[in-house]
Every structure is written in C-alpha cells, then in structure tokens.
C-alpha positions as CSV (number, residue, x, y, z in Angstrom):
1,X,196.5,83.5,81.3
2,X,194.6,85.9,79.7
3,X,194.7,87.8,78.1
4,X,193.4,91.4,77.9
5,X,192.1,93.1,74.4
6,X,192.6,97.0,73.4
7,X,189.8,98.9,73.8
8,X,188.2,99.1,71.0
9,X,188.5,102.3,68.6
10,X,185.6,104.6,68.2
11,X,184.0,105.4,65.3
12,X,184.4,109.3,65.4
13,X,188.0,109.5,66.5
14,X,187.4,112.9,68.2
15,X,185.8,110.7,70.5
16,X,188.5,109.4,71.8
17,X,189.8,111.6,74.7
18,X,185.0,111.2,76.0
19,X,185.2,108.0,76.4
20,X,189.2,107.3,78.0
21,X,187.8,110.0,80.4
22,X,183.9,108.3,80.3
23,X,184.9,105.1,81.5
24,X,186.2,106.0,84.6
25,X,184.2,108.7,85.5
26,X,180.9,105.7,84.4
27,X,182.1,103.9,87.2
28,X,181.9,106.7,90.1
29,X,177.9,106.6,88.8
30,X,177.3,103.3,89.4
31,X,179.8,103.3,92.9
32,X,177.0,106.6,93.7
33,X,174.1,105.3,92.5
34,X,174.0,101.9,93.9
35,X,175.3,102.9,97.3
36,X,172.3,105.5,97.0
37,X,170.0,103.9,96.7
38,X,171.0,101.1,99.9
39,X,171.1,104.6,101.5
40,X,167.6,105.5,101.6
41,X,166.4,101.8,102.4
42,X,168.4,102.3,105.9
43,X,167.6,105.8,106.4
44,X,163.9,104.6,106.2
45,X,164.5,102.0,108.8
46,X,166.8,104.2,111.1
47,X,163.8,106.8,110.9
48,X,160.5,104.4,110.8
49,X,161.1,101.5,113.4
50,X,163.7,99.8,115.9
51,X,166.2,97.1,115.5
52,X,164.7,95.1,117.6
53,X,161.3,95.7,116.3
54,X,162.8,95.1,112.8
55,X,164.7,91.9,114.0
56,X,161.7,90.9,115.3
57,X,159.1,92.1,112.0
58,X,161.1,91.0,109.5
59,X,163.8,88.7,110.4
60,X,162.4,85.8,112.6
61,X,159.5,86.0,110.7
62,X,161.2,85.2,108.1
63,X,163.4,82.2,110.5
64,X,167.0,84.2,109.7
65,X,168.8,83.7,113.5
66,X,169.7,85.2,115.1
67,X,167.4,88.2,114.5
68,X,168.5,90.6,116.3
69,X,172.5,90.6,115.6
70,X,171.1,90.0,111.7
71,X,169.4,93.5,112.2
72,X,172.3,95.5,113.5
73,X,174.6,94.0,110.6
74,X,172.1,95.1,108.0
75,X,171.1,98.4,110.1
76,X,175.0,99.0,109.6
77,X,175.4,97.7,105.9
78,X,172.9,100.2,104.7
79,X,173.7,103.5,106.1
80,X,177.3,103.3,107.1
81,X,178.1,100.5,104.0
82,X,176.1,102.8,102.0
83,X,178.2,106.0,102.5
84,X,181.4,103.9,102.3
85,X,180.5,102.4,98.9
86,X,179.3,106.0,97.7
87,X,182.8,107.6,98.7
88,X,184.5,104.4,98.1
89,X,185.8,103.8,101.2
90,X,186.6,99.8,102.5
91,X,184.8,99.3,98.7
92,X,186.2,95.9,98.1
93,X,185.0,94.4,102.1
94,X,181.4,96.9,102.2
95,X,180.6,95.8,98.1
96,X,180.5,92.0,98.9
97,X,179.0,92.3,102.2
98,X,175.8,93.7,100.8
99,X,176.4,91.4,98.0
100,X,175.9,88.8,100.4
101,X,173.0,90.3,102.3
102,X,171.2,90.5,98.8
103,X,172.0,87.5,97.6
104,X,170.3,86.5,101.2
105,X,167.0,88.1,100.9
106,X,166.8,86.9,97.0
107,X,167.4,83.5,97.7
108,X,166.1,83.1,101.4
109,X,163.9,85.5,102.4
110,X,162.2,86.4,98.5
111,X,162.3,83.1,97.0
112,X,159.3,81.9,97.5
113,X,157.5,84.6,96.1
114,X,159.6,83.8,92.7
115,X,161.0,86.1,90.4
116,X,158.3,88.7,90.1
117,X,159.9,92.2,92.0
118,X,156.4,93.5,92.0
119,X,155.2,90.6,94.1
120,X,158.0,91.0,96.3
121,X,160.0,88.1,94.7
122,X,164.0,87.5,94.1
123,X,164.2,89.5,90.8
124,X,165.2,93.3,92.6
125,X,167.9,91.8,95.7
126,X,169.6,89.3,93.0
127,X,170.4,92.5,90.0
128,X,171.6,94.6,92.9
129,X,173.2,91.6,94.8
130,X,174.9,91.0,92.0
131,X,175.6,94.7,91.3
132,X,177.5,94.4,95.0
133,X,179.2,91.8,93.6
134,X,180.8,93.8,90.8
135,X,181.5,96.4,92.4
136,X,182.9,94.4,95.5
137,X,185.8,92.5,92.6
138,X,185.9,96.1,91.0
139,X,186.6,98.0,94.5
140,X,187.0,101.5,94.3
141,X,188.1,102.6,91.7
142,X,189.6,105.8,90.5
143,X,187.3,108.1,91.5
144,X,187.6,106.8,95.5
145,X,188.6,107.3,99.2
146,X,190.6,103.8,98.3
147,X,192.5,105.0,95.9
148,X,193.3,108.6,97.3
149,X,194.9,106.8,100.3
150,X,196.4,104.4,98.2
151,X,195.4,100.6,99.9
152,X,191.9,98.7,100.1
153,X,191.5,95.8,101.7
C-alpha cells in the first residue's frame, strides 16, 4: 500500500493557483518536446532515405535483424508515433514502444561507443528512452486526446 504525500505549500501562497495550473501544463510541454524532437528525426529519415536503404545501411550493419521490418517500425514510430505522443493519442502504447526503441539504440547500437553523446554513445538515447518510459507510465495527461476520448490503453 502506498501513501501519497500532499503537494508542498508554496512559500508565496498567492502563487498556489499558478502552481496548480502549471503542474498539468508542464507535462504537456514534456510530451510536446519529446514528440517534437523525435518527429524531426523521423522527418529527416523520410525525406533523405528509403526504408530499404536505412535497413541495409543502419540496421543490418549493426546486426539488428530482421532489418527491413525493424526499419519500417522505426519509420512508423518516429513519424506517426511522435505525432501521437504530441497530441496525446494512444500515448502509453507509443511511448512505451518508442522507449523500447531508444533502449535498444542505447544498449545494442551505441553501447560500444561508451557513454558520451559526442561519440555517438548511449547517453542520449538512454536519456530519451527513460523520458518515453516515464510518459508511458503517466499516459497522455489532462491535455491529451486520450483524456478527451475518455479512454486509453
């Protein structure tokens, strides 16, 4: 059994309404940022390469097989999934799938390069993987299509 502690009282009581509003709004900013950053990566892939070329060049080279179906999944998650994260639609499913993608990138594709993001290491994908897992645990939040529909997976 878990007990939830109440929110701390603000030092300046007049700020309480702002803090109450910003608590939920800040989560929207996290979702928009995570989805937006990923969407840029997806758009770059869609505009600069084909799924087959990405599969052969990036996936198969790193030993991720079957490369072609995985490449299609990545293209889907980094475009459609990113947009759904931003709108808060099917948030848990897409966030957990993208979180798993990022953890695979961190521990399979980038592990040998070490920690440093400047050397294409696992720091950056692990960070984003954990952010997406947190979004998956939380769901869409109050400013989401999931909430508007009244259902989520």
